[in-house]
SEVEXRO-945408 format. One record per residue (C-alpha): residue in one letter; x negated, y, z. Coordinates in steps of 0.001 Angstrom, whole numbers. Last residue first. Layout:
N
{rec 'a', {X, Y, Z}}
...
% end
This chain:
144
{rec 'n', {11727, -14994, -12380}}
{rec 'f', {9683, -13247, -9643}}
{rec 'l', {9022, -9836, -11199}}
{rec 'k', {12657, -9708, -12354}}
{rec 'e', {13710, -9326, -8701}}
{rec 'y', {12232, -5800, -8792}}
{rec 't', {15474, -4123, -9932}}
{rec 'g', {17132, -5509, -6807}}
{rec 'y', {15165, -3199, -4492}}
{rec 'g', {18058, -1888, -2388}}
{rec 'q', {17456, -3899, 795}}
{rec 'a', {20043, -6579, 20}}
{rec 's', {18775, -6844, -3541}}
{rec 'l', {15142, -7411, -2511}}
{rec 'k', {15918, -9799, 346}}
{rec 'd', {15011, -13103, -1365}}
{rec 'k', {11816, -11554, -2751}}
{rec 'p', {10591, -10600, 735}}
{rec 'v', {10229, -6836, 1433}}
{rec 'f', {6886, -5998, 3052}}
{rec 'k', {6339, -2617, 4680}}
{rec 'l', {3039, -899, 4028}}
{rec 'a', {881, 1927, 5362}}
{rec 'a', {-131, -112, 8416}}
{rec 's', {-1413, -2871, 6120}}
{rec 'n', {-4093, -456, 4869}}
{rec 'i', {-4741, -791, 1131}}
{rec 'c', {-7748, -1657, -1027}}
{rec 'f', {-6524, -1277, -4608}}
{rec 'r', {-9177, -3218, -6472}}
{rec 'h', {-9335, -2352, -10161}}
{rec 'g', {-11114, -4246, -12948}}
{rec 'g', {-8215, -4513, -15406}}
{rec 'e', {-6833, -7949, -14507}}
{rec 'e', {-9471, -9947, -16433}}
{rec 'v', {-12150, -7817, -14759}}
{rec 'p', {-11017, -8825, -11275}}
{rec 'g', {-11646, -5852, -8990}}
{rec 'd', {-14874, -3891, -8576}}
{rec 'n', {-13685, -492, -9826}}
{rec 'f', {-12438, 739, -6453}}
{rec 'v', {-9111, 2124, -5263}}
{rec 'h', {-8631, 3551, -1779}}
{rec 'g', {-6181, 3399, 1118}}
{rec 'l', {-2499, 4180, 1609}}
{rec 'h', {-2370, 7822, 2737}}
{rec 's', {1279, 8813, 2584}}
{rec 'n', {2167, 11586, 115}}
{rec 'a', {5879, 10840, 602}}
{rec 'n', {6634, 11126, -3123}}
{rec 'k', {3621, 9707, -4954}}
{rec 's', {2199, 7393, -2332}}
{rec 'r', {-1466, 8135, -1755}}
{rec 'i', {-4640, 6486, -3066}}
{rec 'e', {-8094, 7866, -2260}}
{rec 'e', {-10798, 7518, -4896}}
{rec 'r', {-14159, 7232, -3197}}
{rec 'v', {-17310, 9323, -2771}}
{rec 'm', {-19476, 8361, 170}}
{rec 'g', {-20870, 9912, 3355}}
{rec 'h', {-17852, 9068, 5536}}
{rec 's', {-15587, 11524, 3722}}
{rec 's', {-15919, 12383, 31}}
{rec 'd', {-12376, 11431, -983}}
{rec 't', {-11403, 12301, -4553}}
{rec 'n', {-7644, 12257, -4881}}
{rec 's', {-5165, 9775, -6284}}
{rec 'k', {-1454, 9518, -6966}}
{rec 't', {785, 6525, -6556}}
{rec 'a', {3902, 4868, -7926}}
{rec 'e', {3633, 6349, -11452}}
{rec 'k', {1863, 3365, -13018}}
{rec 'd', {4500, 1099, -11476}}
{rec 'i', {4023, -1894, -9159}}
{rec 't', {469, -697, -8552}}
{rec 'k', {-2490, -2660, -9848}}
{rec 't', {-5068, -5341, -9012}}
{rec 'f', {-4042, -5524, -5349}}
{rec 's', {-6030, -5921, -2163}}
{rec 'p', {-4819, -6268, 1418}}
{rec 'w', {-7705, -5309, 3691}}
{rec 'g', {-10583, -7350, 5105}}
{rec 'c', {-12909, -7126, 2087}}
{rec 'g', {-12642, -10760, 984}}
{rec 'a', {-10969, -9687, -2263}}
{rec 'd', {-8076, -12065, -1676}}
{rec 'y', {-5463, -11224, -4286}}
{rec 'k', {-2220, -9296, -4635}}
{rec 'd', {-769, -8556, -8102}}
{rec 'q', {2187, -10982, -7948}}
{rec 's', {2741, -9826, -4341}}
{rec 's', {3973, -6619, -5934}}
{rec 'f', {2786, -3132, -4994}}
{rec 'l', {4117, 375, -4347}}
{rec 'p', {7895, 601, -4058}}
{rec 'e', {8788, 3841, -2214}}
{rec 'g', {10304, 3034, 1181}}
{rec 's', {9539, 6515, 2460}}
{rec 'v', {7232, 6144, 5468}}
{rec 'v', {6330, 2443, 5384}}
{rec 'd', {5567, 2776, 1654}}
{rec 'v', {6740, -408, -42}}
{rec 'y', {5218, -3832, -592}}
{rec 'i', {7047, -6273, -2820}}
{rec 'g', {7965, -9913, -2520}}
{rec 'd', {6514, -13410, -2679}}
{rec 'e', {4637, -14469, 468}}
{rec 'y', {823, -14289, 527}}
{rec 'f', {-450, -12817, 3802}}
{rec 'd', {-4128, -12815, 4816}}
{rec 'd', {-4640, -9027, 4810}}
{rec 'y', {-948, -8230, 5360}}
{rec 'k', {-923, -8002, 9169}}
{rec 'g', {-3965, -5752, 9327}}
{rec 't', {-6933, -6751, 11500}}
{rec 'f', {-9384, -8214, 8940}}
{rec 'p', {-11156, -4867, 8478}}
{rec 'h', {-10481, -2133, 11052}}
{rec 'e', {-7568, 8, 9973}}
{rec 't', {-8332, 3307, 8267}}
{rec 'a', {-7140, 6775, 9213}}
{rec 'a', {-5841, 9198, 6582}}
{rec 'n', {-4090, 11385, 9188}}
{rec 'q', {-453, 10998, 8073}}
{rec 't', {-310, 7459, 6672}}
{rec 'v', {-3050, 5840, 8774}}
{rec 'd', {-2427, 7680, 12054}}
{rec 'f', {1344, 7330, 11785}}
{rec 'q', {1197, 3612, 11024}}
{rec 'k', {-1312, 3075, 13846}}
{rec 'e', {824, 4979, 16395}}
{rec 't', {3862, 2990, 15336}}
{rec 'l', {6367, 4814, 13171}}
{rec 'r', {9814, 6170, 14047}}
{rec 'n', {9026, 8608, 16876}}
{rec 'k', {5831, 9916, 15296}}
{rec 'l', {7693, 10260, 11990}}
{rec 'd', {10379, 12372, 13650}}
{rec 'd', {7696, 14574, 15234}}
{rec 'k', {5906, 14964, 11893}}
{rec 's', {9184, 16154, 10390}}
{rec 'e', {11031, 13960, 7942}}
{rec 't', {11457, 15210, 4393}}
{rec 'm', {14971, 15605, 3014}}
% end
């Protein structure tokens, strides 16, 4: 069952709602996961869909959490975004359709060349030692 916009407004912070539902963007260097490097996975704050692993996170110096790839090739979908006078590839969660951020082709070449530039407000972090308890036990193998 999909939550109504009113239910989401009640459950999410104003920033989380604005980013995921209205495609807003956090100011650079303000998100809680920009300079954050604990082991675990990042899931969609709306649906809990697994999106990224800390194993693929790196400091791109751009002010937003950056990842070289998604946790699963099917975790996200993309759209062309021509807002703000530029053409970018917008990334959304596959099932909840939450706006996450954008993907660029200026990431580490040895890791495939992608930089998934993601808003912290779109994410919830699940530490590796809590993966099973929170229903993400299948992702423990990423940290062995």
